[in-house]
C-alpha positions, -999 to 999 in steps of 0.1 A, spaced: -656 663 -173 -680 655 -146 -710 635 -161 -745 626 -138 -752 587 -131 -784 579 -114 -768 543 -99 -801 528 -88 -827 525 -113 -852 490 -116 -870 479 -145 -905 462 -148 -886 432 -168 -871 426 -136 -877 442 -106 -915 431 -97 -917 468 -79 -905 484 -112 -934 496 -132 -914 509 -162 -906 491 -188 -868 490 -201 -872 512 -232 -893 540 -214 -871 545 -188 -843 553 -210 -864 578 -226 -871 595 -196 -836 594 -186 -822 610 -214 -850 635 -216 -838 646 -180 -809 650 -188 -788 624 -176 -759 610 -191 -762 573 -177 -780 548 -151 -772 517 -137 -794 490 -139 -795 477 -107 -823 449 -108 -830 431 -75 -807 396 -72 -821 377 -43 -830 339 -37 -868 341 -42 -862 356 -77 -839 328 -88 -857 299 -70 -887 306 -88 -874 297 -122 -869 258 -108 -841 237 -124 -835 258 -152 -801 256 -159 -781 287 -141 -764 306 -172 -809 306 -185 -813 320 -151 -786 350 -158 -800 358 -191 -836 361 -179 -824 384 -151 -804 405 -177 -833 410 -197 -842 444 -184 -809 452 -186 -800 443 -222 -831 463 -230 -822 496 -213 -791 492 -229 -798 488 -264 -828 517 -257 -798 536 -246 -777 533 -274 -804 545 -298 -806 580 -276 -771 589 -262 -780 577 -230 -755 554 -213 -767 522 -196 -744 501 -171 -754 468 -154 -751 465 -116 -773 444 -92 -792 450 -63 -782 420 -38 -800 406 -7 -784 380 13 -807 353 24 -826 357 56 -815 393 57 -837 424 45 -806 444 43 -800 457 6 -767 463 -17 -759 485 -46 -731 462 -67 -712 475 -92 -681 461 -111 -702 430 -122 -700 421 -159 -724 394 -174 -697 367 -174 -691 376 -136 -730 365 -126 -729 338 -151 -693 322 -132 -704 332 -95 -739 317 -90 -761 318 -61 -743 354 -46 -772 357 -24 -762 324 -9 -731 342 10 -727 364 39 -718 398 36 -684 392 53 -681 365 33 -688 383 -5 -669 411 10 -637 393 14 -640 371 -17 -647 405 -41 -637 435 -25 -613 442 -48 -633 437 -79 -665 454 -72 -679 481 -53 -699 469 -24 -722 500 -14 -751 498 9 -787 510 -2 -810 531 20 -792 517 51 -821 535 75 -850 527 57 -879 507 78 -892 478 73 -862 462 93 -832 475 76 -801 487 96 -763 496 90 -740 471 80 -707 469 95 -688 496 78 -657 474 76 -677 453 50 -688 482 26 -668 508 3 -701 529 0 -733 539 13 -764 555 -7 -764 586 11 -798 602 -2 -824 575 -19 -850 602 -39 -874 572 -44 -908 594 -31 -920 572 -7 -886 575 12 -888 613 15 -910 625 45 -883 604 66 -850 610 85 -833 580 62 -810 600 40 -798 621 71 -787 593 93 -774 573 64 -750 607 60 -736 611 88 -736 567 88 -715 573 54 -695 605 71 -682 589 107 -670 555 88 -652 571 54 -675 555 33 -680 569 -4 -715 589 -3 -739 584 -31 -770 597 -39 -796 583 -64 -834 579 -73 -843 539 -63 -863 544 -94 -894 521 -98 -926 541 -110 -932 573 -137 -923 604 -117 -899 587 -96 -870 594 -122 -843 619 -118 -847 623 -83 -809 616 -72 -781 616 -90 -741 615 -86 -716 630 -106 -689 613 -117 -655 615 -145 -668 596 -176 -668 556 -175 -660 533 -199 -681 498 -181 -693 488 -147 -655 478 -139 -646 513 -145 -674 525 -126 -664 506 -95 -625 519 -99 -642 553 -104 -662 549 -73 -635 536 -51 -610 558 -62 -619 591 -73 -644 603 -46 -657 622 -27 -684 633 -53 -710 661 -64 -744 650 -57 -781 656 -69 -803 655 -42 -839 665 -58 
């Protein structure tokens, strides 16, 4: 049975660009009829470096706060909340949606932002799903070498993106390179929820999500 997931969601707790607290986000998506979301708060150097000399495990706990609160809220309403990250490598402006991580992985592999995409792919391609977010958004984004990707966000429903042809270009990029196509909302603020989604078989956790994305496509996409 297909279930509707939004695989690109931010919380105000962790993402500085996010404007909605996790509990409210879970409520909005449950009301919109979604089966699940992946919390993909921004994971980048400046976020962690601002915490100074705090031990890495404590930094990870702070990073996970939005996901944990969303998961607790979702358990009360029947919304499945999965963990992902939106990773930006140091010195670059491209963003990558990463699925298959769990809390232990983030503790055991510190400072992922210090890697480069080719090294990250070589190290983690078997256990993670690596998907470029909004590959043609302005602000300097450009499509990454497809050999270091599993997928691409071909429809980004963020209202700030819909007046441009970013999504058409992303769709063509994914098709030309045989990448798994996903659709998501890139949710930051009320009114921006439920603007995209990917229909998937039910998954039990983030690792199952990564496996399903790799092995079970192509997927039906929600593009509004």
